[in-house]
PDB file of N, CA, C and O in Angstrom:
ATOM      1  N   MET A   1     -30.816 -31.111  -0.586  1.00  0.00           N
ATOM      2  CA  MET A   1     -29.996 -30.088  -1.925  1.00  0.00           C
ATOM      3  C   MET A   1     -28.902 -31.290  -2.137  1.00  0.00           C
ATOM      4  O   MET A   1     -28.415 -32.176  -1.435  1.00  0.00           O
ATOM      5  N   TYR A   2     -28.775 -30.802  -3.594  1.00  0.00           N
ATOM      6  CA  TYR A   2     -27.983 -32.020  -3.997  1.00  0.00           C
ATOM      7  C   TYR A   2     -26.756 -31.373  -4.604  1.00  0.00           C
ATOM      8  O   TYR A   2     -26.775 -30.284  -5.177  1.00  0.00           O
ATOM      9  N   LYS A   3     -25.413 -32.331  -4.387  1.00  0.00           N
ATOM     10  CA  LYS A   3     -24.401 -31.806  -5.350  1.00  0.00           C
ATOM     11  C   LYS A   3     -24.697 -32.584  -6.746  1.00  0.00           C
ATOM     12  O   LYS A   3     -25.189 -33.618  -7.196  1.00  0.00           O
ATOM     13  N   ILE A   4     -23.846 -30.975  -7.243  1.00  0.00           N
ATOM     14  CA  ILE A   4     -23.992 -31.188  -8.726  1.00  0.00           C
ATOM     15  C   ILE A   4     -22.295 -31.006  -9.019  1.00  0.00           C
ATOM     16  O   ILE A   4     -21.743 -29.912  -8.899  1.00  0.00           O
ATOM     17  N   LEU A   5     -21.610 -32.187  -9.398  1.00  0.00           N
ATOM     18  CA  LEU A   5     -20.411 -31.944 -10.030  1.00  0.00           C
ATOM     19  C   LEU A   5     -20.191 -31.624 -11.545  1.00  0.00           C
ATOM     20  O   LEU A   5     -19.596 -32.415 -12.277  1.00  0.00           O
ATOM     21  N   ALA A   6     -20.602 -30.653 -11.905  1.00  0.00           N
ATOM     22  CA  ALA A   6     -20.034 -29.906 -12.829  1.00  0.00           C
ATOM     23  C   ALA A   6     -20.517 -28.491 -12.930  1.00  0.00           C
ATOM     24  O   ALA A   6     -21.468 -28.182 -12.212  1.00  0.00           O
ATOM     25  N   ASN A   7     -20.086 -27.750 -13.582  1.00  0.00           N
ATOM     26  CA  ASN A   7     -19.928 -26.285 -14.080  1.00  0.00           C
ATOM     27  C   ASN A   7     -20.964 -25.837 -14.867  1.00  0.00           C
ATOM     28  O   ASN A   7     -21.179 -24.676 -15.215  1.00  0.00           O
ATOM     29  N   LYS A   8     -21.676 -26.962 -15.161  1.00  0.00           N
ATOM     30  CA  LYS A   8     -22.370 -26.879 -16.920  1.00  0.00           C
ATOM     31  C   LYS A   8     -23.492 -27.596 -16.516  1.00  0.00           C
ATOM     32  O   LYS A   8     -23.184 -28.785 -16.439  1.00  0.00           O
ATOM     33  N   ALA A   9     -24.854 -27.371 -16.175  1.00  0.00           N
ATOM     34  CA  ALA A   9     -25.906 -28.280 -16.365  1.00  0.00           C
ATOM     35  C   ALA A   9     -27.591 -27.887 -16.930  1.00  0.00           C
ATOM     36  O   ALA A   9     -28.389 -27.004 -16.615  1.00  0.00           O
ATOM     37  N   VAL A  10     -27.626 -28.944 -17.831  1.00  0.00           N
ATOM     38  CA  VAL A  10     -29.016 -28.494 -18.245  1.00  0.00           C
ATOM     39  C   VAL A  10     -30.197 -29.963 -18.078  1.00  0.00           C
ATOM     40  O   VAL A  10     -29.841 -31.098 -17.759  1.00  0.00           O
ATOM     41  N   GLY A  11     -31.687 -29.510 -18.406  1.00  0.00           N
ATOM     42  CA  GLY A  11     -32.542 -30.100 -18.240  1.00  0.00           C
ATOM     43  C   GLY A  11     -32.379 -31.280 -19.325  1.00  0.00           C
ATOM     44  O   GLY A  11     -31.906 -31.250 -20.461  1.00  0.00           O
ATOM     45  N   ILE A  12     -33.205 -32.831 -18.209  1.00  0.00           N
ATOM     46  CA  ILE A  12     -33.572 -33.785 -19.619  1.00  0.00           C
ATOM     47  C   ILE A  12     -34.218 -33.342 -20.815  1.00  0.00           C
ATOM     48  O   ILE A  12     -34.035 -33.687 -21.982  1.00  0.00           O
ATOM     49  N   SER A  13     -35.396 -32.107 -20.067  1.00  0.00           N
ATOM     50  CA  SER A  13     -35.858 -31.631 -22.032  1.00  0.00           C
ATOM     51  C   SER A  13     -34.799 -31.166 -22.647  1.00  0.00           C
ATOM     52  O   SER A  13     -34.660 -31.853 -23.659  1.00  0.00           O
ATOM     53  N   GLU A  14     -33.809 -30.210 -22.572  1.00  0.00           N
ATOM     54  CA  GLU A  14     -33.309 -29.751 -23.153  1.00  0.00           C
ATOM     55  C   GLU A  14     -32.164 -31.224 -23.699  1.00  0.00           C
ATOM     56  O   GLU A  14     -31.892 -31.305 -24.897  1.00  0.00           O
ATOM     57  N   LEU A  15     -31.851 -31.802 -23.155  1.00  0.00           N
ATOM     58  CA  LEU A  15     -31.305 -32.995 -23.815  1.00  0.00           C
ATOM     59  C   LEU A  15     -31.338 -33.727 -25.006  1.00  0.00           C
ATOM     60  O   LEU A  15     -30.563 -34.046 -25.908  1.00  0.00           O
ATOM     61  N   LYS A  16     -33.000 -33.944 -24.561  1.00  0.00           N
ATOM     62  CA  LYS A  16     -33.640 -34.467 -25.211  1.00  0.00           C
ATOM     63  C   LYS A  16     -34.441 -33.560 -26.902  1.00  0.00           C
ATOM     64  O   LYS A  16     -34.643 -34.121 -27.979  1.00  0.00           O
ATOM     65  N   GLN A  17     -34.717 -32.121 -26.562  1.00  0.00           N
ATOM     66  CA  GLN A  17     -34.953 -30.826 -27.287  1.00  0.00           C
ATOM     67  C   GLN A  17     -32.548 -30.828 -28.515  1.00  0.00           C
ATOM     68  O   GLN A  17     -32.441 -30.789 -29.740  1.00  0.00           O
ATOM     69  N   ASN A  18     -31.554 -30.872 -27.704  1.00  0.00           N
ATOM     70  CA  ASN A  18     -30.921 -30.746 -28.877  1.00  0.00           C
ATOM     71  C   ASN A  18     -29.252 -30.936 -27.835  1.00  0.00           C
ATOM     72  O   ASN A  18     -28.367 -30.237 -27.340  1.00  0.00           O
ATOM     73  N   PRO A  19     -29.864 -33.104 -28.059  1.00  0.00           N
ATOM     74  CA  PRO A  19     -28.092 -33.456 -28.112  1.00  0.00           C
ATOM     75  C   PRO A  19     -26.944 -33.178 -28.907  1.00  0.00           C
ATOM     76  O   PRO A  19     -25.988 -32.634 -28.353  1.00  0.00           O
ATOM     77  N   GLY A  20     -26.921 -33.293 -29.396  1.00  0.00           N
ATOM     78  CA  GLY A  20     -25.633 -31.742 -30.389  1.00  0.00           C
ATOM     79  C   GLY A  20     -25.110 -30.775 -29.695  1.00  0.00           C
ATOM     80  O   GLY A  20     -23.928 -30.555 -29.956  1.00  0.00           O
ATOM     81  N   ALA A  21     -25.626 -30.078 -28.842  1.00  0.00           N
ATOM     82  CA  ALA A  21     -24.833 -29.099 -28.901  1.00  0.00           C
ATOM     83  C   ALA A  21     -24.888 -29.581 -27.178  1.00  0.00           C
ATOM     84  O   ALA A  21     -24.358 -28.701 -26.500  1.00  0.00           O
ATOM     85  N   VAL A  22     -25.257 -30.428 -26.568  1.00  0.00           N
ATOM     86  CA  VAL A  22     -25.199 -30.506 -25.158  1.00  0.00           C
ATOM     87  C   VAL A  22     -23.638 -31.429 -24.894  1.00  0.00           C
ATOM     88  O   VAL A  22     -22.879 -31.535 -23.930  1.00  0.00           O
ATOM     89  N   LEU A  23     -23.654 -31.956 -26.205  1.00  0.00           N
ATOM     90  CA  LEU A  23     -22.332 -33.171 -26.546  1.00  0.00           C
ATOM     91  C   LEU A  23     -21.231 -31.753 -26.552  1.00  0.00           C
ATOM     92  O   LEU A  23     -20.650 -31.319 -25.557  1.00  0.00           O
ATOM     93  N   THR A  24     -21.172 -31.374 -27.511  1.00  0.00           N
ATOM     94  CA  THR A  24     -20.682 -30.106 -27.684  1.00  0.00           C
ATOM     95  C   THR A  24     -19.762 -29.565 -26.794  1.00  0.00           C
ATOM     96  O   THR A  24     -18.555 -29.404 -26.980  1.00  0.00           O
ATOM     97  N   ALA A  25     -20.822 -29.137 -25.228  1.00  0.00           N
ATOM     98  CA  ALA A  25     -20.998 -28.849 -24.210  1.00  0.00           C
ATOM     99  C   ALA A  25     -20.162 -29.535 -23.768  1.00  0.00           C
ATOM    100  O   ALA A  25     -19.150 -28.835 -23.780  1.00  0.00           O
ATOM    101  N   ALA A  26     -19.822 -30.897 -23.202  1.00  0.00           N
ATOM    102  CA  ALA A  26     -18.651 -31.710 -22.315  1.00  0.00           C
ATOM    103  C   ALA A  26     -17.672 -32.082 -23.563  1.00  0.00           C
ATOM    104  O   ALA A  26     -16.927 -33.019 -23.276  1.00  0.00           O
ATOM    105  N   GLU A  27     -17.533 -31.674 -24.612  1.00  0.00           N
ATOM    106  CA  GLU A  27     -15.627 -31.601 -25.039  1.00  0.00           C
ATOM    107  C   GLU A  27     -14.953 -30.456 -24.022  1.00  0.00           C
ATOM    108  O   GLU A  27     -14.207 -29.539 -24.365  1.00  0.00           O
ATOM    109  N   ALA A  28     -15.289 -30.676 -23.064  1.00  0.00           N
ATOM    110  CA  ALA A  28     -15.196 -28.974 -22.634  1.00  0.00           C
ATOM    111  C   ALA A  28     -14.627 -29.885 -21.319  1.00  0.00           C
ATOM    112  O   ALA A  28     -13.542 -30.349 -20.968  1.00  0.00           O
ATOM    113  N   GLU A  29     -16.058 -29.856 -20.789  1.00  0.00           N
ATOM    114  CA  GLU A  29     -15.717 -30.326 -19.190  1.00  0.00           C
ATOM    115  C   GLU A  29     -17.155 -30.560 -19.180  1.00  0.00           C
ATOM    116  O   GLU A  29     -17.990 -29.998 -19.889  1.00  0.00           O
ATOM    117  N   PRO A  30     -17.398 -31.683 -18.068  1.00  0.00           N
ATOM    118  CA  PRO A  30     -18.689 -32.221 -18.005  1.00  0.00           C
ATOM    119  C   PRO A  30     -20.374 -32.067 -17.773  1.00  0.00           C
ATOM    120  O   PRO A  30     -20.885 -31.519 -16.797  1.00  0.00           O
ATOM    121  N   VAL A  31     -20.882 -32.495 -18.560  1.00  0.00           N
ATOM    122  CA  VAL A  31     -22.449 -31.358 -18.482  1.00  0.00           C
ATOM    123  C   VAL A  31     -23.449 -32.042 -16.909  1.00  0.00           C
ATOM    124  O   VAL A  31     -24.214 -32.976 -17.146  1.00  0.00           O
ATOM    125  N   ALA A  32     -23.405 -31.775 -16.151  1.00  0.00           N
ATOM    126  CA  ALA A  32     -25.222 -32.252 -15.427  1.00  0.00           C
ATOM    127  C   ALA A  32     -26.137 -32.532 -16.047  1.00  0.00           C
ATOM    128  O   ALA A  32     -26.577 -31.612 -16.737  1.00  0.00           O
ATOM    129  N   ILE A  33     -26.829 -33.804 -16.123  1.00  0.00           N
ATOM    130  CA  ILE A  33     -27.925 -33.605 -16.680  1.00  0.00           C
ATOM    131  C   ILE A  33     -29.607 -33.335 -15.831  1.00  0.00           C
ATOM    132  O   ILE A  33     -30.349 -34.276 -16.111  1.00  0.00           O
ATOM    133  N   LEU A  34     -29.918 -32.857 -15.410  1.00  0.00           N
ATOM    134  CA  LEU A  34     -31.081 -32.887 -14.413  1.00  0.00           C
ATOM    135  C   LEU A  34     -32.323 -32.919 -14.499  1.00  0.00           C
ATOM    136  O   LEU A  34     -32.888 -32.105 -15.230  1.00  0.00           O
ATOM    137  N   ASN A  35     -33.003 -33.810 -13.816  1.00  0.00           N
ATOM    138  CA  ASN A  35     -34.512 -33.731 -13.550  1.00  0.00           C
ATOM    139  C   ASN A  35     -35.331 -33.179 -12.556  1.00  0.00           C
ATOM    140  O   ASN A  35     -35.306 -33.386 -11.342  1.00  0.00           O
ATOM    141  N   ARG A  36     -35.828 -32.683 -13.007  1.00  0.00           N
ATOM    142  CA  ARG A  36     -36.819 -31.867 -11.686  1.00  0.00           C
ATOM    143  C   ARG A  36     -35.950 -31.249 -11.064  1.00  0.00           C
ATOM    144  O   ARG A  36     -36.564 -30.588 -10.227  1.00  0.00           O
ATOM    145  N   ASN A  37     -34.800 -31.049 -10.960  1.00  0.00           N
ATOM    146  CA  ASN A  37     -33.012 -29.958 -10.262  1.00  0.00           C
ATOM    147  C   ASN A  37     -32.457 -31.499  -9.757  1.00  0.00           C
ATOM    148  O   ASN A  37     -31.272 -31.265  -9.522  1.00  0.00           O
ATOM    149  N   LYS A  38     -32.625 -32.562  -9.544  1.00  0.00           N
ATOM    150  CA  LYS A  38     -31.452 -33.530  -9.078  1.00  0.00           C
ATOM    151  C   LYS A  38     -30.315 -33.740 -10.258  1.00  0.00           C
ATOM    152  O   LYS A  38     -30.223 -33.045 -11.270  1.00  0.00           O
ATOM    153  N   PRO A  39     -29.669 -34.593  -9.986  1.00  0.00           N
ATOM    154  CA  PRO A  39     -28.878 -35.061 -11.342  1.00  0.00           C
ATOM    155  C   PRO A  39     -29.029 -36.320 -11.074  1.00  0.00           C
ATOM    156  O   PRO A  39     -29.130 -37.091 -10.119  1.00  0.00           O
ATOM    157  N   ALA A  40     -29.011 -36.291 -12.370  1.00  0.00           N
ATOM    158  CA  ALA A  40     -29.646 -37.490 -13.038  1.00  0.00           C
ATOM    159  C   ALA A  40     -28.601 -38.315 -14.287  1.00  0.00           C
ATOM    160  O   ALA A  40     -28.515 -39.419 -14.827  1.00  0.00           O
ATOM    161  N   GLY A  41     -28.065 -37.265 -14.306  1.00  0.00           N
ATOM    162  CA  GLY A  41     -26.254 -38.112 -14.780  1.00  0.00           C
ATOM    163  C   GLY A  41     -25.791 -37.264 -15.064  1.00  0.00           C
ATOM    164  O   GLY A  41     -25.908 -36.153 -14.548  1.00  0.00           O
ATOM    165  N   TYR A  42     -24.859 -37.712 -16.358  1.00  0.00           N
ATOM    166  CA  TYR A  42     -23.222 -37.027 -16.423  1.00  0.00           C
ATOM    167  C   TYR A  42     -23.334 -37.619 -17.995  1.00  0.00           C
ATOM    168  O   TYR A  42     -23.529 -38.758 -18.420  1.00  0.00           O
ATOM    169  N   ILE A  43     -23.099 -36.175 -18.743  1.00  0.00           N
ATOM    170  CA  ILE A  43     -22.290 -36.531 -20.262  1.00  0.00           C
ATOM    171  C   ILE A  43     -20.951 -36.261 -20.121  1.00  0.00           C
ATOM    172  O   ILE A  43     -20.876 -35.076 -19.798  1.00  0.00           O
ATOM    173  N   ILE A  44     -19.719 -36.805 -20.205  1.00  0.00           N
ATOM    174  CA  ILE A  44     -18.067 -36.089 -20.593  1.00  0.00           C
ATOM    175  C   ILE A  44     -18.242 -36.884 -22.069  1.00  0.00           C
ATOM    176  O   ILE A  44     -19.197 -37.412 -22.638  1.00  0.00           O
ATOM    177  N   SER A  45     -16.599 -36.661 -22.440  1.00  0.00           N
ATOM    178  CA  SER A  45     -16.401 -36.453 -23.593  1.00  0.00           C
ATOM    179  C   SER A  45     -16.077 -38.117 -23.923  1.00  0.00           C
ATOM    180  O   SER A  45     -16.517 -38.883 -23.065  1.00  0.00           O
ATOM    181  N   ALA A  46     -15.561 -38.564 -24.745  1.00  0.00           N
ATOM    182  CA  ALA A  46     -14.636 -40.189 -24.774  1.00  0.00           C
ATOM    183  C   ALA A  46     -13.736 -39.545 -24.302  1.00  0.00           C
ATOM    184  O   ALA A  46     -13.121 -40.092 -23.388  1.00  0.00           O
ATOM    185  N   ALA A  47     -13.274 -38.058 -24.754  1.00  0.00           N
ATOM    186  CA  ALA A  47     -11.215 -38.241 -24.437  1.00  0.00           C
ATOM    187  C   ALA A  47     -11.841 -38.460 -22.403  1.00  0.00           C
ATOM    188  O   ALA A  47     -11.274 -39.205 -21.603  1.00  0.00           O
ATOM    189  N   VAL A  48     -12.962 -37.656 -22.112  1.00  0.00           N
ATOM    190  CA  VAL A  48     -11.855 -37.486 -21.191  1.00  0.00           C
ATOM    191  C   VAL A  48     -12.598 -38.699 -19.779  1.00  0.00           C
ATOM    192  O   VAL A  48     -12.439 -38.609 -18.562  1.00  0.00           O
ATOM    193  N   TRP A  49     -13.630 -40.049 -20.808  1.00  0.00           N
ATOM    194  CA  TRP A  49     -13.816 -41.090 -19.865  1.00  0.00           C
ATOM    195  C   TRP A  49     -12.796 -41.975 -20.307  1.00  0.00           C
ATOM    196  O   TRP A  49     -12.573 -43.053 -19.756  1.00  0.00           O
ATOM    197  N   GLU A  50     -12.109 -41.498 -21.388  1.00  0.00           N
ATOM    198  CA  GLU A  50     -10.923 -42.974 -21.822  1.00  0.00           C
ATOM    199  C   GLU A  50     -10.044 -42.217 -20.532  1.00  0.00           C
ATOM    200  O   GLU A  50     -10.174 -42.882 -19.504  1.00  0.00           O
ATOM    201  N   ALA A  51      -9.353 -41.233 -20.376  1.00  0.00           N
ATOM    202  CA  ALA A  51      -8.673 -41.033 -19.325  1.00  0.00           C
ATOM    203  C   ALA A  51      -8.831 -41.683 -18.119  1.00  0.00           C
ATOM    204  O   ALA A  51      -8.070 -42.441 -17.519  1.00  0.00           O
ATOM    205  N   LEU A  52     -10.309 -41.132 -17.766  1.00  0.00           N
ATOM    206  CA  LEU A  52     -10.493 -41.535 -16.392  1.00  0.00           C
ATOM    207  C   LEU A  52      -9.896 -43.210 -16.071  1.00  0.00           C
ATOM    208  O   LEU A  52      -9.039 -43.567 -15.263  1.00  0.00           O
ATOM    209  N   ALA A  53     -10.906 -44.226 -17.272  1.00  0.00           N
ATOM    210  CA  ALA A  53     -10.754 -45.186 -17.820  1.00  0.00           C
ATOM    211  C   ALA A  53      -8.934 -45.648 -17.348  1.00  0.00           C
ATOM    212  O   ALA A  53      -8.949 -46.282 -16.292  1.00  0.00           O
ATOM    213  N   ASP A  54      -8.134 -45.540 -17.657  1.00  0.00           N
ATOM    214  CA  ASP A  54      -6.509 -45.150 -17.631  1.00  0.00           C
ATOM    215  C   ASP A  54      -6.951 -44.603 -15.800  1.00  0.00           C
ATOM    216  O   ASP A  54      -7.215 -45.449 -14.946  1.00  0.00           O
ATOM    217  N   GLN A  55      -6.948 -43.273 -15.535  1.00  0.00           N
ATOM    218  CA  GLN A  55      -6.814 -43.759 -14.245  1.00  0.00           C
ATOM    219  C   GLN A  55      -7.269 -44.955 -12.473  1.00  0.00           C
ATOM    220  O   GLN A  55      -6.921 -45.196 -11.317  1.00  0.00           O
ATOM    221  N   LEU A  56      -8.449 -45.347 -13.766  1.00  0.00           N
ATOM    222  CA  LEU A  56      -9.272 -46.309 -12.860  1.00  0.00           C
ATOM    223  C   LEU A  56      -8.084 -47.698 -12.643  1.00  0.00           C
ATOM    224  O   LEU A  56      -8.403 -48.111 -11.527  1.00  0.00           O
ATOM    225  N   GLU A  57      -7.401 -48.220 -12.931  1.00  0.00           N
ATOM    226  CA  GLU A  57      -6.499 -49.076 -13.554  1.00  0.00           C
ATOM    227  C   GLU A  57      -5.341 -48.628 -13.618  1.00  0.00           C
ATOM    228  O   GLU A  57      -4.484 -49.458 -13.921  1.00  0.00           O
ATOM    229  N   ASP A  58      -4.874 -47.175 -13.365  1.00  0.00           N
ATOM    230  CA  ASP A  58      -3.606 -47.240 -12.698  1.00  0.00           C
ATOM    231  C   ASP A  58      -3.666 -47.319 -11.164  1.00  0.00           C
ATOM    232  O   ASP A  58      -2.653 -47.435 -10.474  1.00  0.00           O
ATOM    233  N   LEU A  59      -4.890 -47.250 -10.682  1.00  0.00           N
ATOM    234  CA  LEU A  59      -5.387 -47.045  -8.952  1.00  0.00           C
ATOM    235  C   LEU A  59      -5.272 -48.768  -8.744  1.00  0.00           C
ATOM    236  O   LEU A  59      -4.711 -49.427  -7.869  1.00  0.00           O
ATOM    237  N   ALA A  60      -5.971 -49.125  -9.810  1.00  0.00           N
ATOM    238  CA  ALA A  60      -6.349 -50.818  -9.614  1.00  0.00           C
ATOM    239  C   ALA A  60      -5.197 -51.102  -9.404  1.00  0.00           C
ATOM    240  O   ALA A  60      -5.144 -51.566  -8.265  1.00  0.00           O
ATOM    241  N   LEU A  61      -3.708 -51.082 -10.107  1.00  0.00           N
ATOM    242  CA  LEU A  61      -2.112 -51.491 -10.398  1.00  0.00           C
ATOM    243  C   LEU A  61      -1.662 -51.517  -9.490  1.00  0.00           C
ATOM    244  O   LEU A  61      -1.056 -52.521  -9.113  1.00  0.00           O
ATOM    245  N   ALA A  62      -1.756 -50.568  -8.858  1.00  0.00           N
ATOM    246  CA  ALA A  62      -0.831 -49.804  -8.047  1.00  0.00           C
ATOM    247  C   ALA A  62      -1.503 -50.741  -6.671  1.00  0.00           C
ATOM    248  O   ALA A  62      -0.687 -51.402  -6.028  1.00  0.00           O
ATOM    249  N   ALA A  63      -2.619 -50.773  -6.346  1.00  0.00           N
ATOM    250  CA  ALA A  63      -3.010 -51.839  -5.441  1.00  0.00           C
ATOM    251  C   ALA A  63      -3.165 -52.369  -5.473  1.00  0.00           C
ATOM    252  O   ALA A  63      -3.847 -52.673  -4.494  1.00  0.00           O
ATOM    253  N   VAL A  64      -2.873 -53.948  -6.829  1.00  0.00           N
ATOM    254  CA  VAL A  64      -2.276 -54.492  -6.485  1.00  0.00           C
ATOM    255  C   VAL A  64      -0.723 -54.887  -6.436  1.00  0.00           C
ATOM    256  O   VAL A  64      -0.357 -56.046  -6.244  1.00  0.00           O
ATOM    257  N   ALA A  65      -0.026 -54.032  -6.589  1.00  0.00           N
ATOM    258  CA  ALA A  65       1.674 -53.864  -5.995  1.00  0.00           C
ATOM    259  C   ALA A  65       1.343 -53.950  -4.889  1.00  0.00           C
ATOM    260  O   ALA A  65       1.148 -55.037  -4.346  1.00  0.00           O
ATOM    261  N   ASN A  66       1.160 -52.438  -4.112  1.00  0.00           N
ATOM    262  CA  ASN A  66       0.651 -52.334  -3.017  1.00  0.00           C
ATOM    263  C   ASN A  66       0.574 -53.815  -1.667  1.00  0.00           C
ATOM    264  O   ASN A  66       1.289 -54.102  -0.707  1.00  0.00           O
ATOM    265  N   GLU A  67      -0.948 -54.560  -2.404  1.00  0.00           N
ATOM    266  CA  GLU A  67      -0.475 -55.540  -1.862  1.00  0.00           C
ATOM    267  C   GLU A  67       0.130 -56.736  -1.639  1.00  0.00           C
ATOM    268  O   GLU A  67       0.045 -57.544  -0.714  1.00  0.00           O
ATOM    269  N   ARG A  68       0.960 -56.699  -2.973  1.00  0.00           N
ATOM    270  CA  ARG A  68       2.003 -57.403  -2.752  1.00  0.00           C
ATOM    271  C   ARG A  68       3.362 -57.251  -2.350  1.00  0.00           C
ATOM    272  O   ARG A  68       4.149 -58.177  -2.152  1.00  0.00           O
ATOM    273  N   MET A  69       3.534 -56.347  -2.269  1.00  0.00           N
ATOM    274  CA  MET A  69       5.212 -55.535  -1.697  1.00  0.00           C
ATOM    275  C   MET A  69       4.750 -55.620   0.011  1.00  0.00           C
ATOM    276  O   MET A  69       5.517 -55.417   0.952  1.00  0.00           O
ATOM    277  N   ASN A  70       3.368 -55.955   0.101  1.00  0.00           N
ATOM    278  CA  ASN A  70       3.198 -55.919   1.699  1.00  0.00           C
ATOM    279  C   ASN A  70       2.919 -58.060   1.831  1.00  0.00           C
ATOM    280  O   ASN A  70       2.895 -58.754   2.848  1.00  0.00           O
ATOM    281  N   ASP A  71       2.819 -58.326   0.897  1.00  0.00           N
ATOM    282  CA  ASP A  71       2.893 -59.814   1.806  1.00  0.00           C
ATOM    283  C   ASP A  71       3.340 -59.975   2.769  1.00  0.00           C
ATOM    284  O   ASP A  71       2.936 -60.933   3.429  1.00  0.00           O
ATOM    285  N   GLY A  72       4.189 -59.275   3.202  1.00  0.00           N
ATOM    286  CA  GLY A  72       5.343 -60.489   4.081  1.00  0.00           C
ATOM    287  C   GLY A  72       6.715 -61.265   3.172  1.00  0.00           C
ATOM    288  O   GLY A  72       7.754 -61.581   3.752  1.00  0.00           O
ATOM    289  N   GLU A  73       6.504 -61.480   1.755  1.00  0.00           N
ATOM    290  CA  GLU A  73       7.319 -62.707   1.084  1.00  0.00           C
ATOM    291  C   GLU A  73       8.626 -61.485   1.226  1.00  0.00           C
ATOM    292  O   GLU A  73       8.234 -60.333   1.407  1.00  0.00           O
ATOM    293  N   GLN A  74      10.342 -61.749   1.137  1.00  0.00           N
ATOM    294  CA  GLN A  74      10.716 -60.721   1.214  1.00  0.00           C
ATOM    295  C   GLN A  74      10.982 -60.524  -0.870  1.00  0.00           C
ATOM    296  O   GLN A  74      10.973 -61.329  -1.801  1.00  0.00           O
ATOM    297  N   SER A  75      11.149 -59.274  -0.777  1.00  0.00           N
ATOM    298  CA  SER A  75      11.608 -58.934  -3.057  1.00  0.00           C
ATOM    299  C   SER A  75      12.803 -59.739  -3.135  1.00  0.00           C
ATOM    300  O   SER A  75      13.577 -60.319  -2.374  1.00  0.00           O
ATOM    301  N   VAL A  76      12.612 -59.510  -4.532  1.00  0.00           N
ATOM    302  CA  VAL A  76      13.633 -59.861  -5.354  1.00  0.00           C
ATOM    303  C   VAL A  76      13.892 -58.685  -6.115  1.00  0.00           C
ATOM    304  O   VAL A  76      12.994 -58.132  -6.750  1.00  0.00           O
ATOM    305  N   ARG A  77      15.573 -58.089  -6.079  1.00  0.00           N
ATOM    306  CA  ARG A  77      15.841 -57.232  -6.468  1.00  0.00           C
ATOM    307  C   ARG A  77      16.120 -57.915  -8.825  1.00  0.00           C
ATOM    308  O   ARG A  77      16.602 -58.916  -9.356  1.00  0.00           O
ATOM    309  N   VAL A  78      15.723 -57.133  -9.146  1.00  0.00           N
ATOM    310  CA  VAL A  78      16.138 -57.088 -11.029  1.00  0.00           C
ATOM    311  C   VAL A  78      16.329 -56.014 -11.164  1.00  0.00           C
ATOM    312  O   VAL A  78      16.102 -55.147 -10.320  1.00  0.00           O
ATOM    313  N   SER A  79      16.976 -55.784 -12.707  1.00  0.00           N
ATOM    314  CA  SER A  79      17.401 -54.595 -14.340  1.00  0.00           C
ATOM    315  C   SER A  79      16.504 -54.990 -13.831  1.00  0.00           C
ATOM    316  O   SER A  79      15.959 -55.850 -13.139  1.00  0.00           O
ATOM    317  N   LEU A  80      16.444 -53.342 -14.828  1.00  0.00           N
ATOM    318  CA  LEU A  80      15.850 -53.382 -16.478  1.00  0.00           C
ATOM    319  C   LEU A  80      15.920 -54.632 -17.399  1.00  0.00           C
ATOM    320  O   LEU A  80      14.976 -55.346 -17.735  1.00  0.00           O
ATOM    321  N   ASP A  81      17.615 -54.786 -17.837  1.00  0.00           N
ATOM    322  CA  ASP A  81      18.331 -55.621 -19.172  1.00  0.00           C
ATOM    323  C   ASP A  81      17.758 -56.825 -18.267  1.00  0.00           C
ATOM    324  O   ASP A  81      17.655 -57.716 -19.110  1.00  0.00           O
ATOM    325  N   GLU A  82      17.362 -57.328 -17.149  1.00  0.00           N
ATOM    326  CA  GLU A  82      17.288 -59.185 -16.761  1.00  0.00           C
ATOM    327  C   GLU A  82      15.745 -58.805 -17.085  1.00  0.00           C
ATOM    328  O   GLU A  82      15.379 -59.532 -18.009  1.00  0.00           O
ATOM    329  N   LEU A  83      15.084 -58.255 -16.821  1.00  0.00           N
ATOM    330  CA  LEU A  83      13.589 -58.407 -17.828  1.00  0.00           C
ATOM    331  C   LEU A  83      13.651 -57.906 -18.943  1.00  0.00           C
ATOM    332  O   LEU A  83      12.681 -57.960 -19.699  1.00  0.00           O
TER     333      LEU A  83
END
């Protein structure tokens, strides 16, 4: 059994026949692309991709910040006016 991480799914043949309809459906939520009833990929809108990329960047920056906070060095207090 394969886990499909979308509420909508279409077959590859349907994607080939009407890609515009699949892209339109992807505006609201991800669409799983199936090949022989197995997930082959997902289509998401540009807005969803940008939001995901922003979240991934935020997670990476948070990891850097946590690493620096726990590096054993003493913290330096700085006010926003000083920045």
